[in-house]
C-alpha positions as CSV (number, residue, x, y, z in Angstrom):
1,X,-28.5,90.6,53.8
2,X,-31.4,87.7,53.7
3,X,-34.8,88.9,52.8
4,X,-36.4,88.1,56.5
5,X,-34.0,90.1,58.4
6,X,-34.6,93.1,59.9
7,X,-31.8,95.9,60.4
8,X,-31.8,97.9,63.6
9,X,-32.2,101.3,61.5
10,X,-35.1,100.0,59.7
11,X,-37.0,98.5,63.1
12,X,-35.5,102.3,65.4
13,X,-38.1,104.2,62.2
14,X,-40.8,101.8,62.6
15,X,-41.2,102.1,66.4
16,X,-40.8,105.8,66.0
17,X,-43.4,105.9,63.7
18,X,-45.2,104.1,66.2
19,X,-44.7,106.2,68.7
20,X,-45.7,109.3,67.3
21,X,-48.8,108.2,66.2
22,X,-49.7,106.4,69.8
23,X,-49.0,109.4,71.3
24,X,-45.3,107.7,72.4
25,X,-46.5,104.2,73.2
26,X,-46.2,101.4,71.2
27,X,-48.4,98.9,71.7
28,X,-47.0,95.4,73.0
29,X,-47.2,92.8,70.2
30,X,-47.6,95.4,67.4
31,X,-45.5,95.2,64.5
32,X,-43.1,97.9,65.6
33,X,-42.6,95.9,68.6
34,X,-42.1,92.9,66.7
35,X,-39.7,94.4,64.1
36,X,-37.6,95.8,67.3
37,X,-37.5,92.1,68.9
38,X,-36.5,90.8,65.2
39,X,-33.5,93.1,64.4
40,X,-32.3,92.5,68.3
41,X,-32.1,88.8,66.9
42,X,-30.4,89.3,63.6
43,X,-26.8,88.3,64.0
44,X,-27.2,87.7,67.8
45,X,-24.7,84.8,69.6
46,X,-24.4,84.2,72.8
47,X,-21.5,86.1,74.8
48,X,-18.7,83.6,75.2
49,X,-19.2,83.9,78.9
50,X,-23.1,83.1,79.0
51,X,-24.5,80.0,81.1
52,X,-23.8,76.9,80.6
53,X,-25.3,74.5,78.1
54,X,-24.1,71.3,79.7
55,X,-26.2,71.4,83.0
56,X,-23.1,70.7,85.0
57,X,-22.3,73.3,87.6
58,X,-18.8,75.3,87.1
59,X,-15.6,74.4,88.4
60,X,-15.1,70.9,88.8
61,X,-18.4,69.9,90.1
62,X,-18.8,72.3,92.4
63,X,-22.2,74.1,93.1
64,X,-23.0,77.7,94.5
65,X,-22.7,77.1,97.7
66,X,-19.2,78.0,99.7
67,X,-17.2,74.3,101.0
68,X,-17.9,73.3,104.5
69,X,-16.1,74.7,107.4
70,X,-14.1,71.4,108.8
């Protein structure tokens, strides 16, 4: 595991300790919040059926609107 990655288990421990110290709340932007964010981003890949990165509409040039009736 690279030095700069955060495991989900470690982030959970940090977040738990922070929540216990703050009456159940984890402040936005705190170290615990940033650790949780880093753990969720490490090794993540977009889903295979995710949005298109080309900017073109899907389905052979069609938009999201149904075809006009004749």
